[in-house]
All heavy atoms as an XYZ file, in Angstrom:
884
protein
N     -18.065     -3.962    -10.020
C     -17.733     -3.015     -8.979
C     -18.411     -1.692     -9.288
O     -18.402     -1.214    -10.411
C     -16.214     -2.853     -8.891
C     -15.779     -1.852     -7.839
S     -14.003     -1.580     -7.869
C     -13.547     -2.512     -6.438
N     -19.005     -1.057     -8.253
C     -19.687      0.214     -8.433
C     -18.725      1.373     -8.515
O     -17.511      1.212     -8.473
N     -19.305      2.537     -8.615
C     -18.523      3.758     -8.708
C     -17.746      3.971     -7.406
O     -18.280      3.778     -6.322
C     -19.465      4.929     -8.963
C     -18.779      6.194     -9.320
C     -19.802      7.223     -9.760
C     -19.072      8.460    -10.215
N     -19.991      9.448    -10.741
N     -16.493      4.357     -7.539
C     -15.637      4.597     -6.379
C     -15.748      6.056     -5.938
O     -15.779      6.958     -6.760
C     -14.179      4.297     -6.725
C     -13.887      2.845     -6.909
C     -13.587      2.159     -5.589
O     -13.349      2.778     -4.573
N     -13.610      0.854     -5.622
N     -15.792      6.263     -4.638
C     -15.820      7.600     -4.080
C     -14.666      7.736     -3.101
O     -14.270      6.766     -2.457
C     -17.142      7.871     -3.357
C     -18.318      7.892     -4.275
C     -19.096      6.766     -4.429
C     -18.646      9.039     -4.984
C     -20.191      6.770     -5.284
C     -19.728      9.051     -5.839
C     -20.504      7.921     -5.991
N     -14.155      8.939     -2.998
C     -13.093      9.214     -2.038
C     -13.590     10.228     -1.024
O     -14.365     11.120     -1.356
C     -11.868      9.817     -2.736
C     -11.091      8.950     -3.699
C      -9.889      9.727     -4.233
C     -10.631      7.663     -3.044
N     -13.076     10.095      0.191
C     -13.304     11.127      1.187
C     -12.453     12.336      0.855
O     -11.527     12.268      0.032
N     -12.740     13.445      1.503
C     -12.025     14.694      1.226
C     -10.527     14.547      1.461
O      -9.712     14.991      0.649
C     -12.607     15.819      2.102
C     -11.979     17.179      1.861
C     -10.797     17.475      2.772
O     -10.676     16.845      3.843
O      -9.975     18.338      2.400
N     -10.133     13.903      2.551
C      -8.714     13.759      2.857
C      -8.040     12.795      1.883
O      -6.915     13.032      1.450
C      -8.518     13.305      4.313
C      -7.104     13.434      4.773
C      -6.511     14.676      4.909
C      -6.363     12.311      5.077
C      -5.196     14.807      5.335
C      -5.039     12.424      5.503
C      -4.457     13.682      5.635
N      -8.733     11.733      1.506
C      -8.190     10.810      0.504
C      -7.933     11.542     -0.812
O      -6.899     11.356     -1.446
C      -9.156      9.646      0.251
C      -9.234      8.645      1.361
C     -10.253      7.562      1.060
O     -11.377      7.899      0.626
O      -9.928      6.385      1.259
N      -8.888     12.363     -1.206
C      -8.734     13.124     -2.453
C      -7.549     14.079     -2.357
O      -6.758     14.206     -3.305
C     -10.007     13.905     -2.756
C      -9.939     14.693     -4.034
C     -11.189     15.513     -4.293
O     -12.261     15.203     -3.742
O     -11.069     16.479     -5.070
N      -7.403     14.745     -1.218
C      -6.287     15.666     -1.018
C      -4.951     14.939     -1.118
O      -4.042     15.373     -1.826
C      -6.416     16.361      0.343
C      -5.271     17.273      0.768
C      -5.068     18.411     -0.223
C      -5.524     17.800      2.176
N      -4.830     13.806     -0.442
C      -3.578     13.046     -0.464
C      -3.297     12.510     -1.866
O      -2.169     12.619     -2.366
C      -3.600     11.914      0.586
C      -2.410     10.987      0.421
C      -3.630     12.504      1.994
N      -4.307     11.973     -2.532
C      -4.126     11.464     -3.891
C      -3.685     12.587     -4.835
O      -2.783     12.404     -5.660
C      -5.415     10.812     -4.403
C      -5.361     10.185     -5.786
C      -4.336      9.052     -5.850
C      -6.744      9.665     -6.183
N      -4.286     13.746     -4.692
C      -3.915     14.896     -5.525
C      -2.466     15.297     -5.261
O      -1.710     15.583     -6.205
C      -4.868     16.077     -5.265
O      -6.206     15.662     -5.527
C      -4.529     17.269     -6.153
N      -2.053     15.297     -4.008
C      -0.667     15.652     -3.678
C       0.316     14.633     -4.267
O       1.381     15.017     -4.759
C      -0.467     15.757     -2.169
C      -0.991     17.020     -1.581
S      -0.149     18.460     -2.286
C      -1.149     19.755     -1.628
N      -0.035     13.362     -4.227
C       0.836     12.343     -4.828
C       0.974     12.618     -6.322
O       2.073     12.539     -6.878
C       0.303     10.913     -4.574
C       1.109      9.879     -5.347
C       0.326     10.599     -3.077
N      -0.120     12.989     -6.959
C      -0.087     13.298     -8.389
C       0.797     14.512     -8.663
O       1.590     14.516     -9.605
C      -1.524     13.557     -8.879
C      -1.642     13.775    -10.341
S      -1.512     12.210    -11.200
C      -1.864     12.735    -12.844
N       0.683     15.532     -7.837
C       1.474     16.753     -8.007
C       2.960     16.474     -7.797
O       3.799     16.948     -8.563
C       1.003     17.849     -7.016
C      -0.393     18.340     -7.395
C       2.004     19.001     -6.949
C      -1.064     19.173     -6.322
N       3.286     15.682     -6.784
C       4.676     15.484     -6.382
C       5.424     14.469     -7.240
O       6.651     14.396     -7.182
C       4.725     15.077     -4.912
C       4.122     16.137     -4.020
S       4.115     15.646     -2.323
C       5.804     16.072     -1.945
N       4.702     13.676     -7.975
C       5.277     12.687     -8.889
C       6.297     11.783     -8.202
O       5.961     11.043     -7.323
C       5.846     13.372    -10.119
C       4.812     14.245    -10.801
C       5.352     14.941    -11.993
N       4.546     14.525    -13.125
C       5.026     14.300    -14.309
N       6.286     14.428    -14.566
N       4.232     13.932    -15.277
N       7.556     11.862     -8.591
C       8.584     10.932     -8.104
C       9.070     11.239     -6.690
O       9.896     10.514     -6.157
C       9.792     10.936     -9.048
C       9.441     10.386    -10.422
O       8.491      9.591    -10.519
O      10.123     10.763    -11.394
N       8.595     12.315     -6.094
C       9.065     12.710     -4.773
C       7.958     12.576     -3.722
O       7.982     13.258     -2.697
C       9.587     14.146     -4.825
C      10.674     14.407     -3.798
O      11.323     13.446     -3.361
O      10.865     15.580     -3.445
N       6.976     11.706     -3.988
C       5.827     11.558     -3.091
C       6.083     10.471     -2.050
O       6.031      9.285     -2.342
C       4.573     11.240     -3.898
N       6.392     10.900     -0.849
C       6.500     10.005      0.300
C       5.900     10.727      1.497
O       5.683     11.942      1.456
C       7.944      9.551      0.543
C       8.924     10.645      0.847
C       9.190     11.031      2.154
C       9.600     11.300     -0.171
C      10.093     12.041      2.438
C      10.501     12.305      0.097
C      10.752     12.670      1.412
O      11.646     13.666      1.679
N       5.605      9.990      2.537
C       4.824     10.493      3.660
C       5.158     11.885      4.147
O       4.313     12.790      4.135
N       6.375     12.096      4.611
C       6.730     13.379      5.208
C       6.692     14.513      4.188
O       6.292     15.633      4.510
C       8.113     13.296      5.861
C       8.251     14.269      6.997
O       7.333     14.461      7.778
N       9.407     14.900      7.085
N       7.065     14.236      2.972
C       7.009     15.243      1.915
C       5.563     15.655      1.628
O       5.287     16.818      1.358
C       7.666     14.712      0.641
C       8.779     15.603      0.160
O       9.240     16.489      0.867
N       9.226     15.358     -1.051
N       4.660     14.693      1.677
C       3.237     14.985      1.447
C       2.701     15.857      2.573
O       1.980     16.829      2.330
C       2.437     13.670      1.295
C       2.878     12.953      0.018
C       0.932     13.951      1.283
C       2.386     11.526     -0.098
N       3.073     15.540      3.822
C       2.661     16.355      4.966
C       3.114     17.795      4.766
O       2.343     18.744      4.944
C       3.236     15.783      6.291
C       3.068     16.763      7.435
C       2.579     14.457      6.624
N       4.373     17.982      4.391
C       4.918     19.329      4.193
C       4.236     20.054      3.045
O       3.978     21.261      3.126
C       6.431     19.264      3.960
C       7.177     18.796      5.185
O       6.724     18.959      6.313
N       8.329     18.188      4.970
N       3.925     19.348      1.961
C       3.265     19.961      0.806
C       1.847     20.404      1.163
O       1.399     21.476      0.728
C       3.239     18.993     -0.369
N       1.142     19.611      1.942
C      -0.209     19.995      2.363
C      -0.143     21.259      3.218
O      -0.949     22.177      3.050
C      -0.915     18.838      3.098
C      -1.222     17.707      2.117
C      -2.194     19.326      3.783
C      -1.717     16.424      2.770
N       0.829     21.315      4.111
C       1.011     22.505      4.948
C       1.308     23.721      4.074
O       0.716     24.789      4.242
C       2.143     22.271      5.954
C       2.514     23.484      6.774
C       1.381     23.940      7.659
C       1.819     25.113      8.538
N       0.688     25.767      9.161
N       2.213     23.562      3.128
C       2.628     24.682      2.274
C       1.514     25.159      1.353
O       1.271     26.361      1.221
C       3.836     24.272      1.433
C       4.316     25.354      0.489
C       5.476     24.917     -0.388
O       6.093     23.865     -0.116
O       5.757     25.634     -1.365
N       0.835     24.231      0.687
C      -0.126     24.611     -0.352
C      -1.558     24.768      0.140
O      -2.364     25.423     -0.524
C      -0.086     23.606     -1.501
C       1.253     23.540     -2.162
N       1.767     24.573     -2.909
C       2.200     22.566     -2.169
C       2.970     24.244     -3.356
N       3.249     23.029     -2.915
N      -1.882     24.150      1.276
C      -3.244     24.233      1.798
C      -3.313     24.921      3.162
O      -4.388     25.060      3.721
C      -3.844     22.824      1.922
C      -4.024     22.122      0.598
C      -5.148     22.753     -0.199
O      -6.293     22.723      0.207
N      -4.805     23.344     -1.329
N      -2.154     25.300      3.698
C      -2.069     25.906      5.029
C      -2.852     25.073      6.047
O      -3.661     25.576      6.817
C      -2.578     27.345      5.006
C      -2.173     28.112      6.258
O      -1.147     27.751      6.873
O      -2.888     29.060      6.637
N      -2.592     23.788      6.007
C      -3.325     22.828      6.842
C      -2.332     21.887      7.495
O      -1.500     21.287      6.821
C      -4.291     22.058      5.936
C      -5.096     21.003      6.614
C      -6.113     20.440      5.644
N      -6.751     19.260      6.171
C      -7.712     18.591      5.564
N      -8.142     18.995      4.384
N      -8.233     17.520      6.099
N      -2.412     21.785      8.804
C      -1.556     20.851      9.533
C      -2.196     19.473      9.511
O      -3.378     19.329      9.851
C      -1.369     21.300     10.984
C      -0.495     22.535     11.097
O       0.529     22.600     10.397
O      -0.837     23.434     11.893
N      -1.429     18.483      9.092
C      -1.926     17.109      9.085
C      -0.915     16.214      9.788
O       0.277     16.515      9.850
C      -2.206     16.591      7.653
C      -3.316     17.398      6.997
C      -0.961     16.625      6.796
N      -1.402     15.124     10.281
C      -0.606     14.160     11.016
C       0.038     13.168     10.050
O      -0.632     12.653      9.153
C      -1.549     13.447     11.995
C      -0.853     12.494     12.886
O      -0.279     11.517     12.426
N      -0.922     12.767     14.181
N       1.326     12.887     10.235
C       2.036     11.939      9.370
C       1.359     10.568      9.388
O       1.224      9.926      8.342
C       3.500     11.826      9.792
C       4.363     10.839      9.010
C       4.423     11.200      7.526
C       5.769     10.789      9.599
N       0.913     10.132     10.541
C       0.238      8.828     10.629
C      -1.040      8.806      9.796
O      -1.344      7.812      9.143
C      -0.086      8.481     12.082
O       1.094      8.333     12.821
N      -1.786      9.902      9.823
C      -3.018      9.973      9.031
C      -2.708      9.897      7.542
O      -3.425      9.239      6.782
C      -3.779     11.262      9.353
N      -1.626     10.538      7.134
C      -1.221     10.484      5.725
C      -0.828      9.064      5.348
O      -1.238      8.544      4.311
C      -0.082     11.489      5.426
C       0.520     11.251      4.052
C      -0.596     12.915      5.538
N      -0.035      8.396      6.206
C       0.364      7.015      5.913
C      -0.839      6.086      5.821
O      -0.938      5.284      4.883
C       1.342      6.500      6.969
C       2.750      6.933      6.728
N       3.594      7.293      7.735
C       3.466      7.070      5.586
C       4.769      7.626      7.228
N       4.703      7.506      5.921
N      -1.748      6.192      6.760
C      -2.951      5.348      6.733
C      -3.733      5.583      5.446
O      -4.206      4.643      4.802
C      -3.825      5.622      7.971
C      -3.139      5.068      9.227
C      -5.228      5.036      7.812
C      -3.747      5.544     10.530
N      -3.849      6.841      5.053
C      -4.583      7.185      3.830
C      -3.876      6.644      2.593
O      -4.521      6.110      1.683
C      -4.775      8.709      3.741
O      -5.484      9.141      4.917
C      -5.547      9.099      2.496
N      -2.551      6.756      2.562
C      -1.795      6.211      1.428
C      -1.995      4.703      1.306
O      -2.187      4.180      0.203
C      -0.310      6.539      1.583
C       0.073      7.997      1.339
C       1.480      8.283      1.864
C      -0.040      8.352     -0.136
N      -1.955      4.000      2.422
C      -2.146      2.544      2.384
C      -3.565      2.188      1.944
O      -3.772      1.232      1.193
C      -1.823      1.912      3.736
C      -0.383      2.115      4.155
C      -0.044      2.374      5.467
C       0.659      2.061      3.221
C       1.282      2.573      5.847
C       1.977      2.250      3.594
C       2.286      2.504      4.900
O       3.595      2.699      5.272
N      -4.549      2.983      2.380
C      -5.935      2.741      1.957
C      -6.077      2.988      0.457
O      -6.734      2.222     -0.252
C      -6.876      3.642      2.745
C      -8.349      3.340      2.531
C      -9.223      4.174      3.429
N      -8.359      5.181      3.991
C      -8.624      5.984      5.006
N      -9.701      5.948      5.599
N      -7.798      6.869      5.450
N      -5.452      4.061     -0.047
C      -5.488      4.339     -1.486
C      -4.797      3.232     -2.276
O      -5.226      2.879     -3.375
C      -4.831      5.694     -1.788
C      -5.603      6.926     -1.323
C      -4.732      8.168     -1.431
C      -6.889      7.089     -2.120
N      -3.740      2.659     -1.686
C      -3.051      1.546     -2.347
C      -3.947      0.312     -2.385
O      -4.024     -0.374     -3.409
C      -1.736      1.249     -1.622
C      -0.835      0.297     -2.381
C       0.575      0.257     -1.824
O       0.778      0.486     -0.610
O       1.494     -0.013     -2.621
N      -4.649      0.038     -1.303
C      -5.582     -1.095     -1.268
C      -6.694     -0.932     -2.308
O      -7.151     -1.904     -2.897
C      -6.210     -1.234      0.120
C      -5.278     -1.775      1.169
C      -5.897     -1.779      2.558
O      -7.129     -1.548      2.682
O      -5.157     -2.006      3.523
N      -7.115      0.300     -2.525
C      -8.167      0.576     -3.500
C      -7.642      0.578     -4.933
O      -8.422      0.661     -5.878
C      -8.825      1.934     -3.201
C      -9.625      1.956     -1.923
C     -10.226      3.331     -1.684
C     -11.095      3.347     -0.439
N     -11.750      4.657     -0.238
N      -6.317      0.541     -5.095
C      -5.728      0.493     -6.425
C      -5.452      1.846     -7.056
O      -5.161      1.920     -8.251
N      -5.506      2.928     -6.278
C      -5.309      4.262     -6.831
C      -3.856      4.737     -6.761
O      -3.487      5.684     -7.451
C      -6.228      5.275     -6.156
C      -7.682      4.945     -6.344
C      -8.545      4.889     -5.266
C      -8.193      4.673     -7.603
C      -9.885      4.577     -5.440
C      -9.523      4.367     -7.787
C     -10.377      4.312     -6.701
N      -3.068      4.120     -5.907
C      -1.627      4.392     -5.871
C      -0.908      3.059     -5.736
O      -1.495      2.046     -5.342
C      -1.202      5.326     -4.702
C      -1.857      6.685     -4.807
C      -1.447      4.700     -3.350
N       0.384      3.078     -6.070
C       1.248      1.931     -5.806
C       2.493      2.497     -5.145
O       2.789      3.694     -5.256
C       1.561      1.156     -7.071
C       2.354      1.905     -8.098
C       2.689      0.996     -9.304
N       2.995      1.798    -10.462
C       2.139      2.080    -11.428
N       0.919      1.593    -11.400
N       2.489      2.837    -12.445
N       3.217      1.631     -4.463
C       4.394      2.119     -3.753
C       5.603      1.247     -4.036
O       5.475      0.108     -4.483
C       4.121      2.148     -2.244
O       3.965      0.841     -1.736
N       6.765      1.821     -3.773
C       8.012      1.075     -3.849
C       8.978      1.682     -2.827
O       8.827      2.843     -2.430
C       8.607      1.113     -5.262
C       9.114      2.469     -5.653
N       8.280      3.450     -6.145
C      10.349      3.003     -5.617
C       8.994      4.534     -6.397
N      10.255      4.299     -6.077
N       9.930      0.883     -2.406
C      10.905      1.343     -1.430
C      12.093      1.969     -2.139
O      12.608      1.419     -3.112
C      11.376      0.184     -0.549
C      10.281     -0.436      0.299
S       9.480      0.712      1.424
C      10.776      0.973      2.617
N      12.531      3.123     -1.640
C      13.734      3.765     -2.145
C      14.950      3.181     -1.445
O      14.839      2.319     -0.567
N      16.098      3.654     -1.811
C      17.333      3.181     -1.209
C      17.542      3.752      0.187
O      17.002      4.790      0.541
N      18.328      3.056      0.975
C      18.667      3.527      2.317
C      19.619      4.714      2.206
O      20.457      4.770      1.312
C      19.325      2.403      3.107
N      19.446      5.682      3.103
C      20.312      6.859      3.081
C      20.963      7.065      4.439
O      20.418      6.663      5.468
C      19.514      8.132      2.721
O      18.525      8.359      3.728
C      18.854      8.017      1.363
N      22.091      7.699      4.426
C      22.820      8.021      5.646
C      22.010      8.977      6.521
O      21.992      8.846      7.736
C      24.162      8.667      5.245
C      25.240      8.587      6.257
C      25.695      7.148      6.530
O      25.393      6.201      5.820
N      26.410      7.007      7.607
N      21.346      9.967      5.881
C      20.576     10.965      6.617
C      19.450     10.333      7.420
O      19.028     10.877      8.441
C      19.966     12.012      5.669
C      20.969     12.840      4.927
C      21.310     12.246      3.566
O      21.099     11.063      3.305
N      21.859     13.061      2.691
N      18.942      9.212      6.989
C      17.822      8.556      7.670
C      18.297      7.381      8.518
O      17.507      6.511      8.873
C      16.793      8.080      6.639
C      16.126      9.224      5.894
C      15.160      8.725      4.834
N      14.269      7.679      5.258
C      13.108      7.852      5.885
N      12.703      9.057      6.170
N      12.347      6.820      6.218
N      19.579      7.336      8.814
C      20.100      6.257      9.642
C      19.975      4.899      8.981
O      19.777      3.891      9.659
N      20.060      4.858      7.663
C      19.974      3.601      6.935
C      18.559      3.162      6.612
O      18.357      2.137      5.965
N      17.556      3.933      7.072
C      16.160      3.580      6.764
C      15.815      3.992      5.340
O      16.374      4.936      4.795
C      15.210      4.262      7.751
C      15.371      3.760      9.168
C      14.296      4.314     10.097
N      13.770      5.593      9.716
C      14.037      6.742     10.332
N      14.846      6.773     11.361
N      13.498      7.866      9.928
N      14.869      3.272      4.758
C      14.437      3.548      3.389
C      13.099      4.280      3.397
O      12.306      4.112      4.320
C      14.312      2.238      2.622
C      15.631      1.515      2.524
C      15.540      0.088      2.087
N      14.408     -0.219      1.217
C      14.325     -1.288      0.473
N      15.297     -2.175      0.473
N      13.285     -1.511     -0.275
N      12.845      5.072      2.357
C      11.569      5.763      2.181
C      10.670      4.926      1.290
O      11.128      4.301      0.348
C      11.772      7.123      1.498
C      12.537      8.124      2.305
C      12.699      9.399      1.494
C      13.619     10.356      2.198
N      13.944     11.517      1.364
N       9.376      4.965      1.587
C       8.383      4.335      0.708
C       7.795      5.441     -0.167
O       7.178      6.375      0.323
C       7.276      3.652      1.507
C       6.220      2.999      0.606
C       5.173      2.242      1.395
N       5.736      1.122      2.129
C       5.949     -0.092      1.618
N       5.648     -0.335      0.360
N       6.455     -1.043      2.367
N       8.016      5.324     -1.458
C       7.527      6.302     -2.433
C       6.203      5.814     -3.027
O       6.013      4.623     -3.245
C       8.544      6.500     -3.555
C       9.788      7.218     -3.108
C      10.898      6.519     -2.642
C       9.853      8.608     -3.146
C      12.040      7.189     -2.228
C      10.990      9.279     -2.741
C      12.081      8.564     -2.282
O      13.206      9.232     -1.873
N       5.330      6.769     -3.329
C       4.017      6.450     -3.885
C       3.862      7.096     -5.250
O       4.399      8.167     -5.512
C       2.910      6.932     -2.939
C       2.866      6.142     -1.667
C       3.689      6.475     -0.599
C       2.037      5.041     -1.543
C       3.674      5.738      0.569
C       2.016      4.293     -0.380
C       2.838      4.648      0.679
N       3.092      6.417     -6.097
C       2.831      6.886     -7.456
C       1.368      6.600     -7.772
O       0.839      5.536     -7.424
C       3.742      6.145     -8.435
C       3.584      6.566     -9.854
C       4.544      5.795    -10.772
O       4.998      4.708    -10.434
N       4.826      6.360    -11.922
N       0.718      7.538     -8.441
C      -0.688      7.370     -8.814
C      -0.772      6.366     -9.958
O      -0.010      6.419    -10.920
C      -1.312      8.724     -9.218
C      -2.767      8.540     -9.644
C      -1.223      9.717     -8.069
N      -1.703      5.427     -9.857
C      -1.921      4.429    -10.904
C      -2.839      5.010    -11.982
O      -3.408      6.100    -11.817
C      -2.586      3.168    -10.332
O      -3.883      3.548     -9.817
C      -1.749      2.531     -9.236
N      -3.007      4.276    -13.059
C      -3.943      4.706    -14.108
C      -5.357      4.852    -13.558
O      -6.081      5.768    -13.946
C      -3.926      3.729    -15.283
C      -2.651      3.846    -16.091
O      -1.987      4.868    -16.082
N      -2.292      2.779    -16.791
N      -5.743      3.951    -12.659
C      -7.076      4.045    -12.043
C      -7.183      5.322    -11.210
O      -8.235      5.976    -11.198
C      -7.347      2.819    -11.181
N      -6.113      5.685    -10.521
C      -6.095      6.916     -9.734
C      -6.181      8.154    -10.607
O      -6.893      9.114    -10.283
N      -5.471      8.142    -11.716
C      -5.525      9.266    -12.657
C      -6.944      9.409    -13.213
O      -7.489     10.510    -13.277
C      -4.508      9.073    -13.801
C      -3.083      9.181    -13.253
C      -4.737     10.093    -14.917
C      -2.009      8.747    -14.229
N      -7.544      8.293    -13.595
C      -8.912      8.324    -14.127
C      -9.883      8.870    -13.083
O     -10.771      9.666    -13.412
C      -9.336      6.930    -14.578
N      -9.708      8.458    -11.831
C     -10.598      8.935    -10.774
C     -10.410     10.435    -10.541
O     -11.397     11.159    -10.391
C     -10.352      8.158     -9.478
C     -11.251      8.550     -8.308
C     -12.720      8.315     -8.649
C     -10.858      7.771     -7.068
N      -9.178     10.917    -10.525
C      -8.950     12.353    -10.354
C      -9.575     13.146    -11.492
O     -10.162     14.210    -11.267
C      -7.450     12.649    -10.253
C      -6.790     12.311     -8.921
C      -5.283     12.507     -9.004
C      -7.380     13.139     -7.787
N      -9.480     12.636    -12.716
C     -10.114     13.322    -13.858
C     -11.632     13.356    -13.686
O     -12.282     14.367    -13.979
C      -9.745     12.621    -15.155
C      -8.347     12.915    -15.612
C      -8.055     12.285    -16.961
N      -6.718     12.626    -17.377
C      -5.891     11.797    -17.987
N      -6.278     10.572    -18.295
N      -4.681     12.180    -18.323
N     -12.188     12.246    -13.230
C     -13.633     12.168    -13.011
C     -14.079     13.145    -11.925
O     -15.096     13.831    -12.073
C     -13.999     10.731    -12.620
C     -15.467     10.473    -12.512
C     -15.747      9.019    -12.161
O     -15.101      8.122    -12.737
O     -16.611      8.799    -11.295
N     -13.317     13.234    -10.854
C     -13.633     14.162     -9.766
C     -13.593     15.595    -10.279
O     -14.493     16.400    -10.011
C     -12.660     13.965     -8.583
C     -12.934     12.638     -7.880
C     -12.742     15.126     -7.605
C     -11.857     12.229     -6.880
N     -12.544     15.926    -11.032
C     -12.415     17.286    -11.573
C     -13.592     17.614    -12.484
O     -14.182     18.695    -12.390
C     -11.102     17.431    -12.333
C     -10.917     18.815    -12.899
C      -9.659     18.943    -13.723
C      -9.602     20.346    -14.309
N      -8.726     20.448    -15.436
N     -13.940     16.692    -13.359
C     -15.051     16.916    -14.282
C     -16.358     17.120    -13.526
O     -17.139     18.031    -13.839
C     -15.169     15.724    -15.238
O     -16.312     15.853    -16.039
N     -16.581     16.293    -12.528
C     -17.806     16.389    -11.738
C     -17.889     17.734    -11.010
O     -18.933     18.385    -10.994
C     -17.843     15.240    -10.727
O     -18.948     15.364     -9.877
N     -16.786     18.148    -10.431
C     -16.756     19.433     -9.712
C     -16.953     20.601    -10.678
O     -17.642     21.571    -10.356
C     -15.440     19.589     -8.964
C     -15.236     18.602     -7.871
C     -15.491     19.224     -6.505
N     -15.696     18.200     -5.491
C     -14.751     17.424     -4.997
N     -13.520     17.552     -5.416
N     -15.035     16.539     -4.073
N     -16.336     20.527    -11.833
C     -16.471     21.599    -12.824
C     -17.930     21.744    -13.245
O     -18.450     22.862    -13.337
C     -15.573     21.325    -14.051
O     -14.216     21.275    -13.611
C     -15.727     22.403    -15.107
N     -18.613     20.620    -13.463
C     -20.028     20.661    -13.837
C     -20.860     21.322    -12.744
O     -21.756     22.124    -13.024
C     -20.552     19.252    -14.115
C     -20.056     18.664    -15.409
C     -20.539     17.230    -15.565
C     -19.902     16.583    -16.778
N     -20.251     15.162    -16.890
N     -20.560     20.997    -11.494
C     -21.303     21.606    -10.386
C     -21.051     23.109    -10.303
O     -21.986     23.892    -10.121
C     -20.928     20.942     -9.060
C     -21.467     19.532     -8.836
C     -20.928     18.955     -7.540
C     -22.994     19.537     -8.834
N     -19.788     23.517    -10.444
C     -19.463     24.938    -10.384
C     -20.156     25.703    -11.510
O     -20.549     26.860    -11.331
C     -17.957     25.157    -10.436
C     -17.328     25.008     -9.076
C     -16.685     23.913     -8.589
C     -17.316     25.974     -8.025
N     -16.268     24.138     -7.299
C     -16.645     25.398     -6.933
C     -17.803     27.268     -7.911
C     -16.448     26.075     -5.732
C     -17.612     27.942     -6.711
C     -16.941     27.351     -5.646
N     -20.318     25.073    -12.658
C     -20.980     25.743    -13.778
C     -22.474     25.929    -13.531
O     -23.107     26.770    -14.166
C     -20.737     24.966    -15.069
C     -19.304     25.068    -15.532
C     -18.986     24.139    -16.698
O     -19.746     23.245    -17.019
N     -17.839     24.360    -17.317
N     -23.032     25.179    -12.604
C     -24.451     25.317    -12.280
C     -24.727     26.476    -11.327
O     -25.874     26.891    -11.170
C     -24.969     24.019    -11.652
C     -25.005     22.806    -12.572
C     -25.398     21.557    -11.787
C     -25.958     23.035    -13.741
N     -23.689     27.000    -10.696
C     -23.871     28.119     -9.768
C     -24.168     29.363    -10.585
O     -23.407     29.709    -11.494
C     -22.612     28.326     -8.898
C     -22.362     27.092     -8.026
C     -22.757     29.582     -8.037
C     -21.060     27.148     -7.253
N     -25.276     30.054    -10.271
C     -25.596     31.272    -11.033
C     -24.504     32.328    -10.840
O     -23.876     32.407     -9.788
C     -26.912     31.755    -10.428
C     -27.329     30.744     -9.432
C     -26.229     29.772     -9.233
N     -24.297     33.116    -11.857
C     -23.328     34.209    -11.771
C     -23.769     35.181    -10.674
O     -24.930     35.570    -10.605
C     -23.222     34.943    -13.107
C     -22.614     34.136    -14.216
C     -21.139     33.834    -13.933
O     -20.429     34.662    -13.411
N     -20.733     32.641    -14.268
N     -22.830     35.533     -9.836
C     -23.133     36.496     -8.780
C     -23.131     37.891     -9.374
O     -22.259     38.243    -10.168
C     -22.082     36.395     -7.666
C     -22.021     35.058     -6.940
C     -20.877     35.081     -5.940
C     -23.318     34.774     -6.232
N     -24.108     38.674     -8.982
C     -24.174     40.044     -9.456
C     -24.013     40.959     -8.253
O     -24.720     40.823     -7.259
C     -25.502     40.323    -10.154
C     -25.655     39.493    -11.420
C     -26.921     39.835    -12.156
O     -27.659     40.716    -11.762
N     -27.174     39.135    -13.248
N     -23.092     41.885     -8.365
C     -22.816     42.804     -7.273
C     -23.365     44.181     -7.648
O     -23.152     44.662     -8.760
C     -21.310     42.902     -7.013
C     -20.717     41.596     -6.564
C     -20.098     40.739     -7.457
C     -20.795     41.209     -5.238
C     -19.558     39.537     -7.042
C     -20.254     40.008     -4.801
C     -19.641     39.167     -5.700
N     -24.060     44.772     -6.704
C     -24.565     46.121     -6.971
C     -23.474     47.143     -6.644
O     -22.679     46.931     -5.754
C     -25.823     46.408     -6.139
O     -25.536     46.259     -4.767
N     -23.463     48.201     -7.379
C     -22.437     49.232     -7.146
C     -23.006     50.461     -6.542
O     -24.132     50.699     -6.442
C     -21.725     49.619     -8.451
O     -22.700     50.027     -9.379
C     -20.901     48.485     -8.963
């Protein structure tokens, strides 16, 4: 298998799952993106992305217990896999190398 690449939105969602740890589920991820990135995203887009990341092996999911607040419905929680953690580290390293190649900006006074 060749090198895996993520789209910008996939990377954002995967990063949010990593940040949120045990509290990563669809609606919570939508709210976190809004709060931390000031970006409105669609819940359906987040769910589709989570399922795609799961198919690629970067996250896994499990169902939580049913709650009264949700009318007996259960939440699907997501967790980053070891492959997902490795990919996030690789992305960070790659970006850091690129940023280091940018010449220092000099401002005249």
